[in-house]
C-alpha positions as CSV (number, residue, x, y, z in Angstrom):
1,M,0.1,0.1,0.3
2,T,1.6,3.7,-0.7
3,A,1.2,6.0,1.3
4,G,0.9,9.3,1.1
5,P,-1.4,11.8,0.0
6,S,-3.0,13.0,-2.8
7,S,-2.4,14.9,-5.6
8,S,-4.6,18.1,-6.2
9,P,-4.9,20.1,-9.5
10,P,-1.7,21.6,-10.9
11,A,-0.2,24.7,-9.9
12,S,-1.3,26.4,-12.8
13,Q,-5.2,25.9,-12.3
14,Q,-4.9,26.7,-8.1
15,P,-5.3,30.0,-7.1
16,G,-2.6,33.0,-5.9
17,L,-0.7,32.6,-2.9
18,L,-3.3,35.7,-1.6
19,K,-6.7,33.8,-2.7
20,R,-5.9,31.1,-0.9
21,L,-6.3,29.9,2.2
22,G,-3.0,28.2,3.3
23,P,-2.3,25.9,6.5
24,G,-1.1,28.9,8.9
25,I,-4.0,30.9,8.4
26,V,-6.7,28.1,8.2
27,T,-5.0,26.9,11.3
28,G,-5.3,29.7,12.6
29,A,-9.0,30.1,11.8
30,A,-9.9,26.4,13.5
31,D,-8.0,27.5,16.1
32,D,-11.4,30.2,17.8
33,D,-13.8,26.9,17.7
34,P,-16.1,26.3,20.1
35,S,-13.8,25.8,22.5
36,G,-11.3,28.5,22.7
37,I,-14.8,31.2,22.4
38,A,-16.1,29.5,25.4
39,T,-13.2,29.7,27.5
40,Y,-12.2,33.1,26.2
41,S,-15.8,33.8,27.3
42,Q,-15.4,32.4,30.5
43,A,-12.1,34.2,31.2
44,G,-13.5,37.4,31.1
45,A,-16.4,36.5,32.6
46,Q,-14.8,35.4,35.7
47,A,-11.2,37.4,35.4
48,G,-12.1,40.8,33.8
49,F,-9.5,42.4,32.1
50,G,-6.8,40.2,34.2
51,L,-6.1,37.6,31.9
52,L,-5.5,39.7,28.9
53,W,-1.8,38.7,29.2
54,T,-2.4,35.0,28.3
55,V,-3.6,36.3,24.3
56,I,-0.9,38.6,24.6
57,L,1.8,36.2,26.2
58,T,0.6,32.6,23.8
59,W,1.0,35.0,20.5
60,P,4.6,34.3,19.1
61,L,4.6,30.9,21.1
62,M,2.0,29.7,19.2
63,V,3.6,31.4,16.3
64,A,7.3,29.4,17.0
65,V,5.7,25.7,17.6
66,Q,3.1,26.4,14.4
67,S,5.9,27.2,11.8
68,V,8.0,24.5,13.1
69,S,5.5,22.0,13.0
70,A,4.9,23.5,9.7
71,R,8.8,23.5,8.5
72,I,8.9,19.5,9.3
73,G,6.3,18.7,7.0
74,R,7.8,21.0,4.2
75,V,11.0,20.1,4.7
76,T,11.0,16.6,4.6
77,G,7.5,15.5,2.8
78,R,6.1,13.5,5.7
79,G,3.7,15.0,8.3
80,L,4.9,14.8,12.1
81,A,3.2,11.9,12.9
82,A,5.8,10.0,10.3
83,N,9.0,12.1,11.4
84,M,8.1,10.9,14.9
85,A,8.1,7.8,13.7
86,R,11.9,7.7,12.6
87,S,12.9,9.6,15.6
88,F,10.9,7.5,19.0
89,P,10.5,4.4,19.3
90,R,7.1,2.7,18.6
91,P,5.2,2.8,21.8
92,V,6.4,6.5,21.9
93,V,4.7,7.3,19.2
94,N,2.0,5.0,19.7
95,G,1.3,6.7,23.1
96,L,2.1,10.4,21.6
97,V,-1.0,9.5,19.3
98,L,-3.1,7.6,21.9
99,L,-3.0,11.1,24.1
100,L,-3.8,13.5,20.5
101,F,-6.7,11.0,19.6
102,A,-8.2,11.1,22.9
103,A,-7.9,14.9,23.6
104,N,-9.0,15.2,20.1
105,T,-12.3,13.2,20.4
106,I,-13.5,15.2,23.4
107,N,-13.0,18.2,21.9
108,L,-14.8,16.8,19.5
109,G,-17.8,15.9,20.9
110,A,-17.8,19.2,23.1
111,D,-17.7,20.9,20.0
112,L,-20.8,18.6,18.3
113,A,-22.5,19.3,21.4
114,A,-22.1,23.1,21.8
115,M,-23.0,23.7,17.9
116,G,-26.4,21.7,19.1
117,E,-26.8,23.7,21.6
118,A,-26.2,27.3,19.5
119,S,-29.0,25.8,17.2
120,R,-31.4,25.2,19.6
121,L,-31.0,28.8,21.0
122,V,-32.0,30.2,17.6
123,V,-34.6,28.1,16.3
124,G,-35.8,25.9,19.3
125,G,-36.4,22.2,18.9
126,N,-34.1,19.0,20.7
127,A,-30.5,19.8,21.2
128,H,-29.9,16.1,20.7
129,V,-31.2,16.2,17.3
130,F,-29.2,18.8,16.1
131,T,-25.6,18.0,17.4
132,I,-25.8,14.4,15.6
133,G,-27.0,16.2,12.3
134,Y,-23.7,18.2,12.7
135,A,-22.1,14.8,13.0
136,V,-23.4,12.9,10.1
137,V,-23.2,16.0,8.0
138,S,-19.6,16.7,8.9
139,L,-18.5,12.8,8.1
140,L,-19.8,13.1,5.4
141,A,-18.7,16.3,4.1
142,I,-15.2,15.2,5.1
143,I,-15.9,12.2,2.4
144,Y,-17.9,13.3,-0.2
145,V,-16.6,17.4,0.0
146,P,-12.7,18.4,-1.0
147,Y,-11.6,20.1,1.8
148,H,-10.2,23.4,-0.2
149,R,-14.0,23.7,-1.3
150,Y,-15.7,22.8,1.7
151,V,-13.1,25.1,3.8
152,G,-13.7,27.9,1.4
153,L,-17.0,28.3,2.1
154,L,-16.9,27.8,5.9
155,K,-14.5,30.4,6.0
156,W,-16.9,33.0,5.4
157,L,-19.2,32.1,8.4
158,T,-15.9,32.7,10.7
159,F,-16.3,36.4,9.9
160,S,-19.7,36.5,12.1
161,L,-16.7,36.2,15.4
162,F,-15.7,39.8,14.4
163,A,-18.9,41.4,16.1
164,Y,-16.7,41.0,19.5
165,V,-14.9,43.2,18.2
166,G,-17.6,45.4,17.2
167,V,-19.1,45.9,21.1
168,V,-15.7,47.8,21.8
169,F,-17.8,50.5,20.0
170,A,-20.8,49.8,22.2
171,V,-19.9,50.0,25.2
172,K,-17.9,51.9,27.7
173,I,-14.3,50.7,28.3
174,D,-11.7,51.5,30.7
175,W,-8.5,51.5,28.5
176,L,-6.1,52.1,31.0
177,A,-7.4,48.9,33.1
178,V,-7.0,46.8,29.9
179,A,-3.5,47.7,29.2
180,A,-3.0,46.9,33.2
181,G,-4.1,43.2,31.9
182,A,-3.1,42.9,29.0
183,L,0.7,43.8,29.8
184,L,0.9,43.3,33.4
185,P,1.0,39.2,34.3
186,R,-1.4,38.9,37.2
187,F,-3.5,36.2,38.6
188,A,-5.0,34.6,42.0
189,L,-2.5,31.7,42.3
190,S,-5.6,29.2,43.2
191,G,-7.3,26.1,41.3
192,D,-9.8,27.3,39.5
193,T,-7.5,30.6,38.2
194,L,-5.1,28.0,37.2
195,T,-7.8,25.7,35.3
196,L,-8.8,28.4,33.3
197,I,-5.1,29.7,32.3
198,V,-4.6,25.9,31.7
199,A,-7.3,25.6,29.7
200,I,-6.6,29.4,27.7
201,F,-3.4,28.1,26.9
202,G,-5.0,24.1,25.9
203,T,-7.3,25.9,23.2
204,T,-4.6,28.8,21.5
205,I,-1.7,26.1,21.6
206,S,-3.5,22.6,20.9
207,P,-1.6,20.0,19.6
208,Y,-4.1,18.8,16.4
209,L,-3.0,22.4,15.0
210,F,0.6,20.6,14.8
211,F,-0.5,17.3,13.5
212,W,-3.2,19.4,10.9
213,Q,-0.2,22.4,9.9
214,S,2.3,19.9,9.1
215,A,0.2,17.1,7.3
216,Q,-1.4,20.4,5.4
217,E,1.8,21.7,3.9
218,V,3.0,17.6,3.1
219,E,-0.5,17.8,0.4
220,D,-0.1,21.4,-0.6
221,E,3.7,20.4,-1.5
222,K,2.1,17.1,-3.5
223,A,-0.7,19.5,-5.0
224,D,2.0,21.3,-6.8
225,P,3.9,19.4,-9.7
226,E,7.1,22.4,-9.4
227,A,7.2,21.9,-5.8
228,A,9.4,18.9,-3.7
229,P,10.3,18.4,0.2
230,L,12.7,21.2,1.1
231,I,15.4,18.5,2.1
232,R,16.0,17.8,-1.8
233,H,15.3,21.3,-3.6
234,P,16.7,23.4,-0.9
235,E,16.5,25.9,-4.0
236,Q,12.7,26.8,-2.6
237,A,13.7,27.0,0.8
238,G,14.0,30.8,0.6
239,R,10.5,31.2,-0.8
240,E,8.6,28.7,1.3
241,L,10.5,28.9,4.6
242,N,9.1,32.7,3.9
243,R,5.5,31.8,3.5
244,I,5.3,29.7,5.8
245,G,6.5,32.4,8.4
246,W,4.3,35.5,7.3
247,E,1.1,32.7,6.4
248,T,2.4,31.8,10.2
249,W,2.4,34.9,12.1
250,F,-0.5,36.1,10.0
251,G,-3.1,32.9,11.4
252,M,-1.8,33.5,14.7
253,A,-2.2,37.3,14.8
254,A,-5.6,36.8,13.1
255,S,-6.5,33.8,15.9
256,N,-5.3,35.8,19.1
257,L,-7.0,39.1,18.1
258,I,-10.9,37.3,18.2
259,A,-9.7,35.7,21.5
260,F,-8.6,39.0,22.9
261,F,-12.0,40.7,21.7
262,I,-13.9,37.6,22.9
263,I,-12.7,38.2,26.8
264,L,-12.7,42.1,26.9
265,T,-16.0,41.6,25.5
266,T,-17.3,38.9,27.8
267,A,-15.7,41.4,31.1
268,V,-17.2,44.3,30.1
269,T,-20.3,43.0,29.6
270,L,-20.8,39.9,32.1
271,H,-18.0,40.1,34.6
272,A,-19.0,43.9,35.0
273,A,-22.8,43.0,35.3
274,G,-21.6,40.5,38.5
275,R,-22.1,36.8,36.1
276,T,-18.3,35.7,37.0
277,D,-19.5,31.6,36.0
278,I,-20.8,30.8,32.3
279,Q,-22.5,27.2,32.7
280,T,-25.1,27.9,29.9
281,A,-25.3,29.2,26.1
282,E,-27.4,31.5,26.9
283,Q,-25.4,33.3,29.7
284,A,-22.7,33.1,27.0
285,A,-24.5,34.8,24.1
286,E,-25.7,37.6,26.0
287,A,-22.5,39.2,25.9
288,L,-23.2,40.5,22.3
289,R,-26.4,41.7,23.4
290,P,-24.8,45.3,23.4
291,I,-23.7,45.3,19.3
292,A,-26.8,42.9,18.6
293,G,-29.4,43.3,21.0
294,D,-32.3,40.4,19.9
295,F,-29.8,39.2,17.5
296,A,-27.5,38.7,19.7
297,F,-28.1,34.6,20.2
298,F,-28.0,34.5,16.5
299,L,-24.8,36.2,15.6
300,F,-23.2,33.8,18.6
301,S,-24.8,30.5,17.2
302,L,-23.5,31.6,14.2
303,G,-20.0,32.1,14.8
304,L,-20.0,28.6,17.4
305,V,-21.5,26.2,14.4
306,G,-19.6,28.2,11.6
307,T,-15.8,28.0,13.4
308,G,-17.2,24.8,15.0
309,L,-17.9,23.1,11.0
310,L,-14.2,24.3,10.6
311,A,-12.4,22.8,13.2
312,V,-14.2,19.5,12.7
313,P,-12.4,18.7,9.9
314,V,-9.5,19.9,11.5
315,L,-9.4,18.1,14.5
316,A,-10.6,14.6,12.7
317,G,-8.6,15.1,9.8
318,S,-5.5,16.2,12.4
319,V,-6.2,12.2,14.4
320,G,-6.4,10.3,10.5
321,Y,-3.3,11.6,9.7
322,A,-1.5,11.3,12.7
323,V,-2.7,7.5,12.4
324,A,-2.6,7.0,8.9
325,E,1.4,8.7,8.8
326,S,3.0,6.4,11.6
327,F,1.9,3.1,10.4
328,G,2.7,4.3,6.3
329,L,-1.0,4.0,5.3
330,R,-2.8,6.2,2.9
331,Y,-3.9,9.4,3.6
332,G,-5.5,12.6,2.5
333,L,-8.6,14.3,2.2
334,E,-8.3,14.9,-1.5
335,R,-8.8,11.1,-2.0
336,R,-11.8,9.1,-2.0
337,W,-12.7,7.1,0.7
338,H,-12.3,4.2,-1.5
339,Q,-8.5,5.4,-1.3
340,A,-7.9,5.6,2.2
341,R,-10.1,3.8,4.5
342,A,-8.4,3.2,7.3
343,F,-7.5,7.3,7.3
344,Y,-11.1,7.7,6.4
345,G,-12.1,5.0,9.4
346,V,-9.9,6.7,11.7
347,I,-11.9,10.0,10.8
348,G,-14.7,8.4,11.7
349,L,-14.7,6.6,15.0
350,S,-13.4,9.8,16.1
351,I,-16.6,11.5,15.3
352,V,-19.0,8.8,16.7
353,L,-17.1,8.6,19.9
354,G,-16.7,11.9,20.5
355,L,-20.8,12.3,19.8
356,A,-21.3,9.9,22.7
357,I,-19.4,12.5,24.9
358,E,-23.2,14.1,24.4
359,F,-25.1,11.8,26.6
360,F,-22.9,11.9,29.2
361,G,-25.0,14.9,30.5
362,L,-22.6,17.7,30.9
363,D,-23.3,21.2,29.7
364,P,-21.8,21.8,26.9
365,I,-20.0,25.1,28.1
366,R,-18.4,23.2,30.8
367,A,-17.4,20.1,28.6
368,L,-16.0,22.8,26.1
369,V,-13.7,24.3,28.5
370,W,-12.5,21.7,30.0
371,S,-11.9,19.7,26.6
372,A,-9.3,23.0,26.9
373,V,-8.3,22.1,29.9
374,V,-7.2,18.3,28.8
375,N,-5.1,19.6,25.3
376,G,-3.4,22.5,28.0
377,V,-2.2,19.2,29.8
378,I,-1.3,16.6,26.5
379,V,-0.3,19.3,25.1
380,V,3.2,19.0,26.4
381,P,4.7,15.5,26.0
382,I,4.0,16.3,22.3
383,M,5.8,19.5,22.3
384,V,8.8,18.2,23.4
385,A,8.8,15.6,20.4
386,M,8.1,17.5,17.8
387,M,11.0,20.6,19.2
388,I,13.3,17.1,19.7
389,V,12.3,16.6,15.5
390,A,12.5,20.2,14.3
391,G,16.3,20.0,16.1
392,R,18.2,17.0,14.0
393,E,20.4,17.4,10.9
394,K,19.6,13.5,10.5
395,I,15.9,14.7,9.8
396,M,16.0,18.1,8.8
397,G,19.0,18.3,7.3
398,P,20.5,22.4,6.8
399,F,17.2,23.5,7.2
400,V,16.5,22.7,11.3
401,A,14.6,24.7,13.5
402,A,15.7,28.6,13.4
403,R,17.0,30.1,16.5
404,W,14.0,31.7,17.3
405,Q,11.9,28.8,16.6
406,V,13.9,27.0,19.3
407,V,14.0,29.4,22.2
408,L,10.0,30.3,21.6
409,G,9.8,26.4,21.1
410,W,11.0,25.3,24.0
411,A,10.1,29.0,26.0
412,A,6.4,27.8,24.8
413,T,6.7,23.9,26.3
414,A,8.5,25.5,29.4
415,V,5.2,27.9,30.1
416,M,2.7,25.1,29.5
417,A,4.3,22.2,31.7
418,A,4.9,25.4,34.3
419,A,0.7,26.0,33.7
420,G,-0.4,22.2,33.9
421,L,1.7,21.6,37.1
422,A,0.7,24.3,39.0
423,M,-2.7,23.5,38.3
424,F,-2.1,20.0,39.5
425,A,-0.6,21.2,42.6
426,T,-3.6,23.5,44.1
427,M,-6.0,21.2,43.1
């Protein structure tokens, strides 16, 4: 069985660079998934402006680790899991892939449940029915619709998130307090606060995004007949590494800008009104009432469903890529299902298991936040493995991670580990 992604339309038929949604930009959009919206909303409601610094801190750290994952894929022509399999014993790689599968399944379940609840807010009916419907539609779209077409449609739904930016024009804001919250890291050494910080870090620097962006770089390289892995064609390195750089900085900036304004919006609306614990989707949606009025629920639901539909293929697909790469199976979202049965089978299994979480009786908002906490914990060993791979000349040749990526990448790993340890110590 031949491993690797499928081919796509030749370069001459592909849109120009500025018109394409490259891996870095798609990754940034998918990062503000329902789990992120819920976590950032809870941060603003609970701590006001006090945790704005987290999205400022994580921006350069996020850029470093995402650009490292993209670099690994573009340099080697293999995804992250495939390169881990070349670097570590099989049990270690299987353990890391299992961690990813578990975290993504929980995240998928929480996202789907939240999408169902968001739809109930707008049209009424049974949230469970909507959740099952979104799971079925997402799986069918993943199998039968080429991903480049699917994401081209869904990207427009994510623009509803910019409503959070608009709230600053409708509500009086103490900008000195905002600056203090953004630039001066301060937080209580309590279990609740540290758990929330881990959730913010985990929903911002998520392990599934590493595997996704690395695999998409491989997909894009295979789609272009003039491209090749940089380790074999180093003359392409300047252009491609530069593209990865600006694309990732831009994509992560857009993602964290939205995160910043979600926290800011819920701080000036919910926290200011004394509502410091978001327990339902209705409460989270109320943050948009100053700008949307009676359409607050609709706008909130549109953002939740739109980002959810965009994130589900990324969550499920990253697991499919990781499993297929580690075992040398055919993979690729541009392939038909019968050309990569195992790949699509893993995707389907992750969605079905995630759907089962819907029936555990967990509140969707709490489930979203806790899925972010899980990501914040399990990401640490995956980051360690990724940084080791990126520094190995045997794998990367002359294109090992740049010094700034090494410094910020390991700093991100240390920050995530410290936050997780502090959270467990205060539980």
